[in-house]
N, C-alpha and C positions, 0 to 999 in steps of 0.2 A: 559402296557398291553392294547391289542386291545379292542375297544369298539363297539359294534353295536348300531345305533342310531334308536331309535324308536322315530321320530317327529311327535307330534299331535298339531295341532294349537288350540291356544286359543284367543278369542276375545269375546267381549260382544255386544249384538244386542239391539238396543231399538225399533226395528220393530215387528210386528207379535205378537205371544204369547211370553211374557217375558221369559227370561232363569230363571231357578230356582236359579242358583248360581251366575250369572253375574248380576252386578248393574249399571255398567257404560254404557253410551250410545256410541253407534257407528253407522255411517251411514250403510245402506243396511244390508246385512247379513255378518255371519263371516266365516272366514276360511282361509287356507292357504294349501299349498301342502305338504303331508307327505314325509319324505327322507326314502328311502330304504337303509338297512345297506350296507356297503361297500363290504360286501362279505358274504358268507354263513357261519353260526356259525360252530365252531369246535365241533364234535360229541363227546359225553361223558363227556363234562366238565359243571360243575355248576348246575343250579337249575333243580328242578322238576317240579315246579309250578310258572306260570306267570300271574299276575293280571293286566287287562288292563281297565283301566275306567277313571272316572272323580275324582272329589274331595271326593266323597263318599269311593271311592276304596283308593286314595291317603292318606286320614287321618286315615286309618287303620294302626295302629302305629306296628313297628316291634316288635315281641316278641308275638305276639297274632295270627300268623300264622306260619306254620309248618317251621322248618330251611330249609334254601335253597330255599325259595319262594322269588321271585322278584316282588316287588310291582311297576308296570308301570303306576300307576294311575297318572292323572294329572288335578290339579284343573281347572274347567272350561271346560273340554276336550267335544269335540262334536262327534257325529257319522259322520256328514257330514262336517269333518274337510278339505276336498280338495277342498270345494266351495270357489270361490272369491279368487284365488292364487294371484290377483293383490293387494288385499287389503293390505295396509300398517301396517301388523300386525307382531309382533315378533314371531318366533317361541319357544316354550317351548320345549325342548328335554329332554326325560329321557334316560338316558344311561346305559346301562346294560352290563356286560361283556359277552364275547362269551360263549354261552352254548346252549344246545337244551333242552328246557324243556318237560317233558312227557305230559303235559296238558296246553292249554292257556284257561283263562277264561277271557271273555269280557262281560262288562256291560256299555252301552254308550245310550244316547238319552234324558236325561231330560233337557239337555241344549240346544237343537236344536230347531230352531223355526218354522221349517217345519210342515206339517202334518203328520199323523203316517206312511202313505204309503211312503212319501218321505224319511223319516228317516229309514225306513225298507230298502229300496233301498240302501241308504248309508252304513247302518250296513252290509249289504252283501257284499258290497265292501270292508268293512273294514275286514270282516273274509277272503276273499279271498286273500287279502293283506298280512295278517298275514300267510296265508297258502303258500303263494309264498316266503315269507321271511323264513319260518320254515317249508320245506317240510316234510310230514310224521308226523307233530306234530298236535295232536289232539285239535281242537279249540272248545270250548264250549261256547254258547251265555247264558247270565245270564239275566233273566227277570229284568227289573226296579223295584226297590222298590216304591212302592206308597208313595207320600208325606203325611205328617202328618198334622193335624188340625192347628197346630201352623204355618204353612207356608200360607201366603195370597194367593198364586197361587196354593193351593192344588186341588180345585174344578175343575179348568181349565186342569191342567196338569195331574191330576190323570185320567180324561176321555181320554186324548189323551194317555197316558201310558199303559191304559187297552187295547184301540185298537191296540196299539203297540204290547203288550204282546201276543193278538190274532194271529197278523200277523207272529210272530216269532214262536209261538207254532206251526202254521199250515205250515211253512216253511221246507226247505229241510236240515236244520242244527240241530245238537245236541242242545238240548235246556233244561235249568234247571230253573224252576218255584221257584224263592226265595222270590216272593212277597207275596204270601200266609202266609208263616211262620212269615213274619214280621208285620203282623197285629194280633189285639186282639178284634176285635168287634167294634172299633171306626171306624166312618165314616168322609167323607168330601165330600160335593156335592152328597151325596147319594151312593157314592162308598168306599169301604173300603179304610182305611188310615192307615199310618205307626204308630205302637203302640206308644203312647205318653211316655212309659217307655223306648223306644228305642232312644229318640232323644229330643233335648231341642229347635230347630228351625224347625222342621217339615221336614227338608230335609236330614241332615247330622246325622251320628249315634254317640251315645256315647258308651262307654264300654259294656253295656248290650245289644245293638244294634249289636255290632260286634260279640258278643259272639253267639247271634241268628243266625246271618248271616253264621259265620263260620260253625255252625251245619248244616245249610240248604245246605251247600256247601260239606258236609262230611270232614271237616278238623278237625284236633284234636285241 
């Protein structure tokens, strides 16, 4: 069966604001060039929903989202994955069969070391790339979920993610705020934090967190 390649680079960086998911050091910034599918998907085949994201998306186990969903989440994924293509980094490739989803949800940015404006520019490029790969398919940006108090990086990253959410919300793309429903009055650095009942490490979700996230997405 022919495969479409959605290649999104993963590396960790020790510079700037630390990544929420990556821990190993690497010089300068991280990234590599995304690989376009070999050709257009065949209409009328396969999935209705495609999920693009990092490990928060990737760890959402099959069976907890609607049948036909393709989870293209990649642990450590960046919004700015096209930066520094000469970096000696292996590509992690999510392979999905040829299909035309009815909607693509994308949530990226928590792993990026740039400021919010830079990440927003990268995220817009990601959306346009998905639109080019899947003409006519609706692409919806999801707000990043704030980190919980269990994460040592929550104060710094939640401030950046709050700024990023503001940029996305005022931008030209369809946007869904999934951050608010993932909080429950807890704070970190004076900002709303991921509810502790939805996570154990302050970054990734557990079953209760994915249930709440699915409800925010309107998924059964």
